[in-house]
KOLDRENDREN-489832 format. One record per atom (N, C-alpha, C): residue in three letters; x, y, z. Coordinates in Angstrom, 3 decimals, padded with zeros to 6 digits. Example, Ala and Ser with C-alpha at 12.3 -4.5 7.8 and 13.67 -1.06 7.14 Angstrom:
% residues 2
r r: ALA	c1: 013.190	c2: -005.690	c3: 007.800
r r: ALA	c1: 012.300	c2: -004.500	c3: 007.800
r r: ALA	c1: 013.200	c2: -003.300	c3: 007.800
r r: SER	c1: 012.850	c2: -002.250	c3: 007.080
r r: SER	c1: 013.670	c2: -001.060	c3: 007.140
r r: SER	c1: 012.900	c2: 000.030	c3: 007.870
This chain:
% residues 86
r r: MET	c1: 001.794	c2: -057.306	c3: 017.419
r r: MET	c1: 002.453	c2: -056.042	c3: 017.197
r r: MET	c1: 003.515	c2: -056.240	c3: 016.116
r r: ALA	c1: 003.518	c2: -055.358	c3: 015.154
r r: ALA	c1: 004.477	c2: -055.442	c3: 014.054
r r: ALA	c1: 005.709	c2: -054.595	c3: 014.363
r r: PHE	c1: 006.803	c2: -055.008	c3: 013.818
r r: PHE	c1: 008.046	c2: -054.248	c3: 013.939
r r: PHE	c1: 008.079	c2: -053.242	c3: 012.797
r r: ARG	c1: 008.185	c2: -051.970	c3: 013.116
r r: ARG	c1: 008.212	c2: -050.930	c3: 012.090
r r: ARG	c1: 009.487	c2: -050.111	c3: 012.231
r r: VAL	c1: 010.053	c2: -049.775	c3: 011.097
r r: VAL	c1: 011.243	c2: -048.930	c3: 011.071
r r: VAL	c1: 010.839	c2: -047.605	c3: 010.441
r r: HIS	c1: 011.184	c2: -046.516	c3: 011.117
r r: HIS	c1: 010.888	c2: -045.177	c3: 010.599
r r: HIS	c1: 012.176	c2: -044.500	c3: 010.153
r r: CYS	c1: 012.037	c2: -043.636	c3: 009.170
r r: CYS	c1: 013.172	c2: -042.889	c3: 008.624
r r: CYS	c1: 013.768	c2: -041.991	c3: 009.711
r r: PRO	c1: 015.091	c2: -042.039	c3: 009.903
r r: PRO	c1: 015.710	c2: -041.173	c3: 010.904
r r: PRO	c1: 015.686	c2: -039.695	c3: 010.497
r r: ASN	c1: 015.418	c2: -039.419	c3: 009.218
r r: ASN	c1: 015.390	c2: -038.048	c3: 008.729
r r: ASN	c1: 014.010	c2: -037.401	c3: 008.900
r r: CYS	c1: 012.953	c2: -038.084	c3: 008.432
r r: CYS	c1: 011.622	c2: -037.464	c3: 008.423
r r: CYS	c1: 010.577	c2: -038.227	c3: 009.234
r r: ASN	c1: 010.968	c2: -039.344	c3: 009.834
r r: ASN	c1: 010.099	c2: -040.174	c3: 010.686
r r: ASN	c1: 008.944	c2: -040.832	c3: 009.928
r r: THR	c1: 009.058	c2: -040.960	c3: 008.621
r r: THR	c1: 008.069	c2: -041.665	c3: 007.803
r r: THR	c1: 008.391	c2: -043.159	c3: 007.844
r r: PRO	c1: 007.376	c2: -044.039	c3: 007.818
r r: PRO	c1: 007.671	c2: -045.475	c3: 007.752
r r: PRO	c1: 008.536	c2: -045.811	c3: 006.538
r r: THR	c1: 009.390	c2: -046.807	c3: 006.717
r r: THR	c1: 010.282	c2: -047.233	c3: 005.633
r r: THR	c1: 009.874	c2: -048.604	c3: 005.112
r r: VAL	c1: 010.474	c2: -048.971	c3: 003.999
r r: VAL	c1: 010.336	c2: -050.314	c3: 003.436
r r: VAL	c1: 011.683	c2: -051.002	c3: 003.645
r r: ILE	c1: 011.652	c2: -052.228	c3: 004.182
r r: ILE	c1: 012.891	c2: -052.994	c3: 004.336
r r: ILE	c1: 013.190	c2: -053.649	c3: 002.996
r r: LEU	c1: 014.273	c2: -053.223	c3: 002.365
r r: LEU	c1: 014.628	c2: -053.726	c3: 001.038
r r: LEU	c1: 015.246	c2: -055.111	c3: 001.118
r r: TYR	c1: 016.151	c2: -055.307	c3: 002.070
r r: TYR	c1: 016.757	c2: -056.609	c3: 002.314
r r: TYR	c1: 017.446	c2: -056.575	c3: 003.665
r r: SER	c1: 017.861	c2: -057.736	c3: 004.118
r r: SER	c1: 018.535	c2: -057.822	c3: 005.417
r r: SER	c1: 019.780	c2: -058.687	c3: 005.289
r r: ASN	c1: 020.679	c2: -058.492	c3: 006.239
r r: ASN	c1: 021.932	c2: -059.232	c3: 006.264
r r: ASN	c1: 022.162	c2: -059.704	c3: 007.695
r r: GLU	c1: 022.151	c2: -061.020	c3: 007.907
r r: GLU	c1: 022.410	c2: -061.555	c3: 009.243
r r: GLU	c1: 023.900	c2: -061.440	c3: 009.531
r r: ILE	c1: 024.262	c2: -060.655	c3: 010.536
r r: ILE	c1: 025.674	c2: -060.378	c3: 010.794
r r: ILE	c1: 026.288	c2: -061.292	c3: 011.847
r r: THR	c1: 025.470	c2: -062.135	c3: 012.477
r r: THR	c1: 025.990	c2: -063.042	c3: 013.511
r r: THR	c1: 025.733	c2: -064.497	c3: 013.137
r r: ARG	c1: 025.725	c2: -064.777	c3: 011.880
r r: ARG	c1: 025.392	c2: -066.118	c3: 011.382
r r: ARG	c1: 026.257	c2: -067.215	c3: 012.018
r r: ASP	c1: 027.528	c2: -066.948	c3: 012.231
r r: ASP	c1: 028.446	c2: -067.977	c3: 012.718
r r: ASP	c1: 028.683	c2: -067.920	c3: 014.224
r r: ILE	c1: 027.938	c2: -067.088	c3: 014.936
r r: ILE	c1: 028.116	c2: -066.963	c3: 016.378
r r: ILE	c1: 026.909	c2: -067.580	c3: 017.065
r r: ASP	c1: 027.128	c2: -068.684	c3: 017.756
r r: ASP	c1: 026.039	c2: -069.415	c3: 018.395
r r: ASP	c1: 025.422	c2: -068.613	c3: 019.536
r r: GLY	c1: 024.099	c2: -068.574	c3: 019.603
r r: GLY	c1: 023.403	c2: -067.930	c3: 020.707
r r: GLY	c1: 023.253	c2: -066.425	c3: 020.593
r r: ILE	c1: 023.745	c2: -065.822	c3: 019.507
r r: ILE	c1: 023.634	c2: -064.380	c3: 019.324
r r: ILE	c1: 022.914	c2: -064.121	c3: 018.003
r r: PHE	c1: 021.983	c2: -063.173	c3: 018.028
r r: PHE	c1: 021.214	c2: -062.849	c3: 016.830
r r: PHE	c1: 021.293	c2: -061.351	c3: 016.575
r r: ALA	c1: 021.735	c2: -060.962	c3: 015.403
r r: ALA	c1: 021.736	c2: -059.557	c3: 014.986
r r: ALA	c1: 021.646	c2: -059.495	c3: 013.466
r r: LYS	c1: 020.908	c2: -058.506	c3: 012.984
r r: LYS	c1: 020.748	c2: -058.299	c3: 011.540
r r: LYS	c1: 020.881	c2: -056.829	c3: 011.217
r r: ASP	c1: 021.379	c2: -056.548	c3: 010.021
r r: ASP	c1: 021.331	c2: -055.214	c3: 009.453
r r: ASP	c1: 020.143	c2: -055.185	c3: 008.499
r r: LEU	c1: 019.246	c2: -054.215	c3: 008.692
r r: LEU	c1: 018.087	c2: -054.051	c3: 007.819
r r: LEU	c1: 018.340	c2: -052.835	c3: 006.928
r r: TYR	c1: 018.311	c2: -053.038	c3: 005.635
r r: TYR	c1: 018.511	c2: -051.958	c3: 004.667
r r: TYR	c1: 017.134	c2: -051.406	c3: 004.305
r r: CYS	c1: 016.873	c2: -050.164	c3: 004.711
r r: CYS	c1: 015.545	c2: -049.576	c3: 004.619
r r: CYS	c1: 015.534	c2: -048.359	c3: 003.707
r r: GLN	c1: 014.397	c2: -048.149	c3: 003.030
r r: GLN	c1: 014.228	c2: -046.951	c3: 002.210
r r: GLN	c1: 012.955	c2: -046.238	c3: 002.648
r r: CYS	c1: 013.058	c2: -044.934	c3: 002.831
r r: CYS	c1: 011.940	c2: -044.099	c3: 003.245
r r: CYS	c1: 010.854	c2: -044.109	c3: 002.171
r r: ARG	c1: 009.589	c2: -044.120	c3: 002.604
r r: ARG	c1: 008.460	c2: -044.110	c3: 001.672
r r: ARG	c1: 008.029	c2: -042.695	c3: 001.287
r r: ASN	c1: 008.571	c2: -041.713	c3: 001.945
r r: ASN	c1: 008.222	c2: -040.320	c3: 001.652
r r: ASN	c1: 008.890	c2: -039.918	c3: 000.330
r r: PRO	c1: 008.109	c2: -039.568	c3: -000.702
r r: PRO	c1: 008.707	c2: -039.229	c3: -002.003
r r: PRO	c1: 009.602	c2: -037.985	c3: -001.971
r r: ASP	c1: 009.435	c2: -037.146	c3: -000.960
r r: ASP	c1: 010.296	c2: -035.971	c3: -000.834
r r: ASP	c1: 011.601	c2: -036.279	c3: -000.115
r r: CYS	c1: 011.720	c2: -037.475	c3: 000.448
r r: CYS	c1: 012.930	c2: -037.852	c3: 001.205
r r: CYS	c1: 013.681	c2: -038.990	c3: 000.501
r r: LEU	c1: 013.072	c2: -040.174	c3: 000.469
r r: LEU	c1: 013.632	c2: -041.384	c3: -000.148
r r: LEU	c1: 015.027	c2: -041.759	c3: 000.376
r r: ALA	c1: 015.323	c2: -041.357	c3: 001.602
r r: ALA	c1: 016.620	c2: -041.716	c3: 002.195
r r: ALA	c1: 016.708	c2: -043.235	c3: 002.351
r r: THR	c1: 017.898	c2: -043.758	c3: 002.198
r r: THR	c1: 018.162	c2: -045.177	c3: 002.434
r r: THR	c1: 019.084	c2: -045.265	c3: 003.646
r r: SER	c1: 018.741	c2: -046.147	c3: 004.587
r r: SER	c1: 019.533	c2: -046.259	c3: 005.814
r r: SER	c1: 019.642	c2: -047.716	c3: 006.239
r r: VAL	c1: 020.553	c2: -047.955	c3: 007.156
r r: VAL	c1: 020.759	c2: -049.296	c3: 007.702
r r: VAL	c1: 020.400	c2: -049.243	c3: 009.189
r r: VAL	c1: 019.551	c2: -050.163	c3: 009.603
r r: VAL	c1: 019.151	c2: -050.283	c3: 010.997
r r: VAL	c1: 019.650	c2: -051.626	c3: 011.497
r r: ARG	c1: 020.370	c2: -051.631	c3: 012.615
r r: ARG	c1: 020.868	c2: -052.886	c3: 013.190
r r: ARG	c1: 019.897	c2: -053.339	c3: 014.277
r r: VAL	c1: 019.459	c2: -054.581	c3: 014.169
r r: VAL	c1: 018.509	c2: -055.165	c3: 015.107
r r: VAL	c1: 019.183	c2: -056.347	c3: 015.781
r r: SER	c1: 019.048	c2: -056.430	c3: 017.113
r r: SER	c1: 019.637	c2: -057.567	c3: 017.819
r r: SER	c1: 018.730	c2: -058.019	c3: 018.957
r r: HIS	c1: 018.893	c2: -059.265	c3: 019.331
r r: HIS	c1: 018.162	c2: -059.824	c3: 020.466
r r: HIS	c1: 018.957	c2: -059.532	c3: 021.724
r r: SER	c1: 018.300	c2: -058.977	c3: 022.724
r r: SER	c1: 018.976	c2: -058.638	c3: 023.975
r r: SER	c1: 018.798	c2: -059.741	c3: 025.013
r r: HIS	c1: 017.551	c2: -060.026	c3: 025.380
r r: HIS	c1: 017.271	c2: -061.037	c3: 026.393
r r: HIS	c1: 015.793	c2: -061.391	c3: 026.353
r r: TYR	c1: 015.454	c2: -062.485	c3: 027.007
r r: TYR	c1: 014.062	c2: -062.903	c3: 027.106
r r: TYR	c1: 013.408	c2: -062.252	c3: 028.316
r r: VAL	c1: 012.163	c2: -061.870	c3: 028.173
r r: VAL	c1: 011.346	c2: -061.479	c3: 029.317
r r: VAL	c1: 010.770	c2: -062.759	c3: 029.914
r r: GLN	c1: 010.363	c2: -063.658	c3: 029.050
r r: GLN	c1: 009.916	c2: -064.991	c3: 029.444
r r: GLN	c1: 010.559	c2: -065.968	c3: 028.469
r r: PRO	c1: 011.428	c2: -066.863	c3: 028.963
r r: PRO	c1: 012.093	c2: -067.793	c3: 028.046
r r: PRO	c1: 011.089	c2: -068.758	c3: 027.409
r r: PRO	c1: 011.463	c2: -069.355	c3: 026.289
r r: PRO	c1: 010.588	c2: -070.335	c3: 025.651
r r: PRO	c1: 010.234	c2: -071.459	c3: 026.624
r r: ARG	c1: 008.997	c2: -071.918	c3: 026.568
r r: ARG	c1: 008.496	c2: -072.932	c3: 027.494
r r: ARG	c1: 009.383	c2: -074.176	c3: 027.524
r r: ARG	c1: 009.838	c2: -074.599	c3: 026.377
r r: ARG	c1: 010.669	c2: -075.805	c3: 026.294
r r: ARG	c1: 011.952	c2: -075.641	c3: 027.114
r r: HIS	c1: 012.558	c2: -074.454	c3: 027.079
r r: HIS	c1: 013.791	c2: -074.213	c3: 027.844
r r: HIS	c1: 013.518	c2: -074.291	c3: 029.341
r r: VAL	c1: 012.380	c2: -073.754	c3: 029.775
r r: VAL	c1: 012.027	c2: -073.779	c3: 031.195
r r: VAL	c1: 011.823	c2: -075.225	c3: 031.659
r r: LEU	c1: 011.126	c2: -076.026	c3: 030.859
r r: LEU	c1: 010.900	c2: -077.427	c3: 031.216
r r: LEU	c1: 012.212	c2: -078.210	c3: 031.269
r r: ASP	c1: 013.105	c2: -077.957	c3: 030.321
r r: ASP	c1: 014.414	c2: -078.624	c3: 030.320
r r: ASP	c1: 015.226	c2: -078.252	c3: 031.561
r r: MET	c1: 015.185	c2: -076.963	c3: 031.951
r r: MET	c1: 015.908	c2: -076.527	c3: 033.157
r r: MET	c1: 015.329	c2: -077.187	c3: 034.404
r r: ALA	c1: 013.996	c2: -077.283	c3: 034.480
r r: ALA	c1: 013.353	c2: -077.909	c3: 035.635
r r: ALA	c1: 013.733	c2: -079.387	c3: 035.734
r r: LYS	c1: 013.738	c2: -080.093	c3: 034.613
r r: LYS	c1: 014.127	c2: -081.505	c3: 034.606
r r: LYS	c1: 015.571	c2: -081.679	c3: 035.069
r r: GLN	c1: 016.449	c2: -080.797	c3: 034.604
r r: GLN	c1: 017.862	c2: -080.864	c3: 034.984
r r: GLN	c1: 018.035	c2: -080.635	c3: 036.484
r r: LEU	c1: 017.312	c2: -079.661	c3: 037.035
r r: LEU	c1: 017.392	c2: -079.385	c3: 038.471
r r: LEU	c1: 016.893	c2: -080.573	c3: 039.296
r r: LEU	c1: 015.798	c2: -081.184	c3: 038.861
r r: LEU	c1: 015.282	c2: -082.360	c3: 039.574
r r: LEU	c1: 016.279	c2: -083.520	c3: 039.521
r r: LYS	c1: 016.892	c2: -083.707	c3: 038.394
r r: LYS	c1: 017.884	c2: -084.774	c3: 038.238
r r: LYS	c1: 019.075	c2: -084.541	c3: 039.178
r r: GLN	c1: 019.558	c2: -083.282	c3: 039.253
r r: GLN	c1: 020.677	c2: -082.955	c3: 040.141
r r: GLN	c1: 020.291	c2: -083.177	c3: 041.603
r r: GLU	c1: 019.065	c2: -082.798	c3: 041.963
r r: GLU	c1: 018.600	c2: -082.961	c3: 043.345
r r: GLU	c1: 018.522	c2: -084.437	c3: 043.710
r r: GLN	c1: 018.048	c2: -085.267	c3: 042.795
r r: GLN	c1: 017.946	c2: -086.712	c3: 043.055
r r: GLN	c1: 019.325	c2: -087.331	c3: 043.226
r r: GLN	c1: 020.316	c2: -086.851	c3: 042.495
r r: GLN	c1: 021.670	c2: -087.390	c3: 042.605
r r: GLN	c1: 022.328	c2: -086.994	c3: 043.918
r r: GLN	c1: 021.931	c2: -085.860	c3: 044.487
r r: GLN	c1: 022.521	c2: -085.386	c3: 045.734
r r: GLN	c1: 021.859	c2: -085.976	c3: 046.962
r r: THR	c1: 020.672	c2: -086.533	c3: 046.832
r r: THR	c1: 019.940	c2: -087.104	c3: 047.960
r r: THR	c1: 020.489	c2: -088.485	c3: 048.276
r r: LEU	c1: 020.804	c2: -088.711	c3: 049.564
r r: LEU	c1: 021.298	c2: -090.016	c3: 049.983
r r: LEU	c1: 020.136	c2: -090.982	c3: 050.148
r r: PRO	c1: 020.333	c2: -092.269	c3: 049.815
r r: PRO	c1: 019.288	c2: -093.261	c3: 050.029
r r: PRO	c1: 019.022	c2: -093.402	c3: 051.537
r r: LEU	c1: 017.778	c2: -093.740	c3: 051.895
r r: LEU	c1: 017.398	c2: -093.938	c3: 053.309
r r: LEU	c1: 018.209	c2: -095.083	c3: 053.915
r r: GLY	c1: 018.590	c2: -094.921	c3: 055.163
r r: GLY	c1: 019.305	c2: -095.972	c3: 055.882
r r: GLY	c1: 020.805	c2: -095.900	c3: 055.740
r r: GLU	c1: 021.339	c2: -095.049	c3: 054.912
r r: GLU	c1: 022.772	c2: -094.928	c3: 054.750
r r: GLU	c1: 023.316	c2: -093.913	c3: 055.758
r r: PRO	c1: 024.417	c2: -094.234	c3: 056.460
r r: PRO	c1: 025.006	c2: -093.267	c3: 057.392
r r: PRO	c1: 025.630	c2: -092.095	c3: 056.624
r r: LEU	c1: 025.675	c2: -090.923	c3: 057.279
r r: LEU	c1: 026.254	c2: -089.727	c3: 056.665
r r: LEU	c1: 027.739	c2: -089.795	c3: 056.620
């Protein structure tokens, strides 16, 4: 599925002329301003659309595996060796 931006004036698809990453220096946050121009010759409006990442529906596989390894490591550290009194 492609990401498409439509003109807020006439709802015609736009062309993204350029983008500006507005959260470049903020770790873990992603947002961009997309500078778009309408393709309708009767409109040709230029607008800015802000796009940001909200949350994962399914996190990247690598992150899930890292979390599972960390949980197993914590569980092993909390388990007492056999034969030791409480």
